[in-house]
GULO-456533 format. One record per atom (N, C-alpha, C): x, y, z; residue in one letter. Coordinates in pm, whole numbers, padded with zeros to 5 digits, always signed. Layout:
XYZA
...
This chain:
+00085-00118+00000M
+00000+00000+00000M
+00089+00124+00000M
+00047+00225-00077N
+00114+00353-00082N
+00007+00460-00063N
+00005+00527+00051I
-00094+00632+00076I
-00049+00756-00001I
-00137+00807-00086I
-00100+00921-00169I
-00168+01051-00127I
-00266+01044-00039A
-00334+01164+00011A
-00410+01126+00136A
-00450+01226+00213S
-00531+01199+00331S
-00627+01315+00353S
-00738+01284+00420A
-00838+01385+00452A
-00906+01346+00582A
-00949+01445+00655V
-01028+01426+00775V
-01169+01472+00740V
-01270+01388+00767L
-01409+01423+00742L
-01472+01469+00873L
-01531+01588+00869L
-01594+01646+00987L
-01742+01663+00958L
-01828+01608+01043T
-01971+01626+01025T
-02017+01735+01120T
-02080+01838+01063V
-02119+01956+01140V
-02257+02002+01097V
-02318+02086+01177G
-02450+02139+01144G
-02447+02244+01034G
-02337+02320+01024D
-02327+02429+00928D
-02192+02425+00857D
-02179+02345+00750P
-02052+02334+00680P
-01996+02469+00632P
-02082+02560+00589A
-02034+02691+00540A
-01963+02768+00651A
-02014+02760+00774A
-01950+02831+00886A
-01812+02772+00914A
-01800+02640+00912S
-01669+02578+00932S
-01575+02615+00818S
-01625+02616+00695S
-01542+02653+00581S
-01490+02795+00596S
-01576+02887+00635R
-01533+03027+00655R
-01423+03034+00761R
-01438+02958+00870F
-01338+02957+00977F
-01204+02906+00925F
-01204+02790+00858F
-01079+02731+00810F
-01015+02814+00699F
-01095+02879+00614T
-01037+02960+00508T
-00987+03094+00561T
-01062+03157+00653S
-01016+03288+00701S
-00905+03281+00804S
-00905+03182+00891H
-00806+03179+00999H
-00690+03083+00974H
-00711+02977+00895L
-00607+02874+00884L
-00554+02852+00743L
-00590+02939+00650G
-00529+02935+00518G
-00574+02824+00425G
-00686+02759+00455F
-00740+02658+00363F
-00813+02728+00250F
-00836+02657+00141R
-00916+02706+00031R
-01019+02599-00006R
-01131+02644-00057E
-01234+02549-00101E
-01194+02490-00235E
-01189+02357-00240V
-01160+02285-00364V
-01290+02246-00432V
-01389+02212-00352L
-01519+02169-00403L
-01625+02211-00301L
-01732+02269-00349A
-01844+02304-00262A
-01972+02263-00333A
-02046+02174-00270T
-02172+02129-00324T
-02268+02117-00206T
-02391+02085-00233E
-02490+02079-00126E
-02448+01982-00016E
-02424+02037+00103G
-02391+01955+00219G
-02248+01909+00232G
-02160+01941+00134V
-02021+01895+00138V
-01929+02006+00090V
-01824+02033+00166I
-01721+02128+00123I
-01586+02063+00146I
-01505+02056+00040H
-01370+01998+00047H
-01271+02114+00056H
-01187+02111+00161L
-01089+02217+00185L
-00948+02161+00174L
-00856+02241+00121A
-00717+02198+00106A
-00625+02317+00126A
-00498+02286+00142R
-00390+02385+00146R
-00283+02339+00048R
-00188+02427+00016D
-00082+02391-00078D
+00037+02326-00009D
+00037+02323+00125D
+00147+02259+00197D
+00109+02115+00233D
+00173+02060+00332A
+00154+01919+00367A
+00033+01894+00456A
-00050+01993+00479A
-00166+01974+00566A
-00262+01870+00507A
-00327+01797+00594T
-00431+01703+00554T
-00551+01781+00502T
-00613+01733+00396D
-00735+01796+00347D
-00846+01777+00450D
-00943+01866+00447L
-01061+01856+00533L
-01184+01848+00444L
-01275+01760+00478V
-01403+01752+00409V
-01508+01777+00516V
-01583+01886+00499V
-01684+01924+00596V
-01819+01880+00541V
-01884+01790+00615L
-02012+01733+00572L
-02123+01783+00662L
-02237+01810+00603E
-02352+01848+00684E
-02400+01726+00761E
-02421+01741+00892S
-02464+01627+00972S
-02605+01585+00932S
-02629+01458+00946G
-02757+01400+00909G
-02740+01251+00894G
-02845+01177+00869P
-02836+01031+00862P
-02736+00980+00759P
-02721+01049+00644E
-02628+01003+00541E
-02484+01017+00586E
-02455+01112+00672A
-02317+01137+00717A
-02276+01045+00831A
-02371+00974+00889H
-02343+00890+01006H
-02389+00747+00984H
-02316+00669+00906P
-02358+00530+00890P
-02346+00456+01023P
-02429+00359+01043G
-02422+00281+01166G
-02514+00336+01272G
-02497+00289+01395P
-02593+00319+01500P
-02582+00458+01563P
-02477+00537+01532R
-02465+00669+01593R
-02579+00760+01553R
-02621+00846+01645K
-02721+00946+01614K
-02651+01069+01558K
-02714+01141+01464P
-02649+01257+01401P
-02606+01365+01499P
-02672+01380+01613D
-02637+01488+01704D
-02532+01448+01808D
-02480+01326+01801E
-02378+01283+01896E
-02242+01337+01854E
-02167+01392+01949Q
-02033+01442+01922Q
-01932+01328+01935Q
-01836+01323+01846A
-01735+01219+01850A
-01615+01261+01935A
-01603+01388+01969G
-01489+01434+02046G
-01362+01442+01964G
-01373+01468+01836T
-01258+01474+01747T
-01181+01604+01766T
-01049+01593+01762V
-00960+01709+01762V
-00876+01701+01636V
-00876+01805+01554V
-00792+01812+01436V
-00664+01884+01479V
-00550+01818+01461S
-00423+01873+01509S
-00328+01901+01393S
-00268+02020+01395F
-00170+02059+01295F
-00040+02095+01364F
+00071+02040+01316T
+00203+02080+01362T
+00247+02195+01273T
+00285+02307+01334V
+00316+02429+01259V
+00451+02485+01301V
+00495+02585+01229T
+00615+02660+01266T
+00571+02797+01319T
+00651+02854+01405D
+00629+02989+01461D
+00489+03003+01522D
+00459+02913+01615L
+00327+02911+01678L
+00297+03039+01755L
+00398+03100+01814A
+00376+03224+01889A
+00320+03333+01798A
+00374+03345+01678A
+00324+03444+01582A
+00182+03409+01538A
+00155+03281+01516E
+00020+03237+01478E
-00080+03269+01589E
-00040+03248+01712Y
-00126+03278+01827Y
-00164+03426+01827Y
-00066+03514+01808E
-00094+03658+01806E
-00184+03694+01689E
-00159+03637+01572R
-00243+03664+01456R
-00387+03621+01481R
-00405+03500+01533L
-00539+03448+01560L
-00612+03531+01664L
-00539+03578+01765R
-00599+03666+01866R
-00649+03795+01801R
-00564+03855+01716R
-00603+03980+01648R
-00725+03959+01558R
-00733+03842+01495E
-00846+03813+01404E
-00974+03779+01478E
-00966+03758+01609G
-01085+03725+01686G
-01125+03579+01682G
-01033+03490+01644A
-01064+03347+01646A
-01091+03303+01790A
-01182+03209+01808L
-01214+03159+01941L
-01102+03067+01988L
-01014+03120+02073I
-00903+03043+02129I
-00950+02985+02261I
-00961+02851+02267T
-01015+02786+02386T
-00907+02739+02482T
-00785+02719+02434V
-00669+02692+02520V
-00559+02785+02472V
-00526+02888+02552P
-00422+02982+02511P
-00286+02912+02495P
-00197+02977+02424L
-00064+02924+02400L
+00004+02890+02532L
+00054+02767+02538R
+00127+02723+02658R
+00229+02617+02617R
+00331+02600+02703Q
+00431+02497+02678Q
+00408+02382+02773Q
+00404+02261+02717E
+00387+02140+02796E
+00523+02099+02854E
+00525+02021+02962P
+00651+01982+03024P
+00746+01907+02931P
+00693+01839+02829W
+00778+01761+02738W
+00832+01847+02623W
+00804+01978+02623G
+00864+02069+02527G
+00774+02115+02415G
+00656+02061+02404E
+00564+02098+02296E
+00488+02225+02333E
+00482+02321+02240W
+00395+02437+02256W
+00261+02402+02194W
+00152+02442+02256V
+00019+02404+02208V
-00080+02518+02228V
-00177+02526+02138L
-00294+02611+02158L
-00411+02542+02090L
-00531+02574+02135R
-00651+02514+02075R
-00750+02622+02039R
-00815+02601+01924L
-00920+02688+01874L
-01047+02606+01862L
-01160+02672+01855T
-01286+02603+01829T
-01359+02678+01719T
-01405+02605+01618D
-01476+02669+01507D
-01623+02688+01545D
-01703+02756+01464P
-01843+02784+01498P
-01929+02660+01521P
-01888+02543+01470N
-01964+02420+01490N
-01911+02337+01606N
-01813+02389+01679G
-01758+02316+01793G
-01642+02224+01757G
-01591+02229+01633V
-01475+02148+01595V
-01353+02206+01664V
-01279+02121+01734V
-01160+02164+01806V
-01038+02147+01717V
-00961+02255+01704I
-00838+02254+01624I
-00723+02278+01719I
-00629+02186+01720Q
-00510+02199+01804Q
-00393+02234+01713Q
-00314+02332+01754M
-00193+02368+01680M
-00076+02346+01775M
+00028+02277+01726V
+00143+02246+01810V
+00272+02280+01738V
+00374+02309+01818E
+00509+02328+01768E
+00601+02258+01867E
+00683+02169+01816W
+00775+02093+01901W
+00901+02174+01925W
+00933+02195+02051V
+01058+02259+02090V
+01122+02165+02190V
+01234+02102+02155P
+01296+02007+02248P
+01331+02076+02381P
+01307+02006+02493P
+01341+02064+02622P
+01493+02085+02633P
+01532+02179+02718A
+01675+02208+02737A
+01750+02079+02772A
+01864+02059+02708G
+01947+01941+02735G
+01909+01820+02655G
+01804+01830+02575A
+01763+01711+02496A
+01842+01700+02369A
């Protein structure tokens, strides 16, 4: 097997609101927009995102459409401190402010209008590592 692309599918109540969030704050662009589905991509190594309108078709199996899966979309980035300041200025909903974890990782979390949690991290090796 050779994986040639990847995407994360997010089921939300308002795909257009999530698309606006990812395009305005995180540099994604719409590749395809049709009724109930928006495909987002970037030109770098980021995973594509497909935002689907929640409903029975988006949830095969026994799950109910209104159940949250607790998904976190995580991106490893460069210069996270500058991104944090930019996102603050833009008014993005920052739910976990920039902080450094004991193992050396810098992290912050955002939440989009549909409740999708986006984690941004930058690895900084601890002193002496």
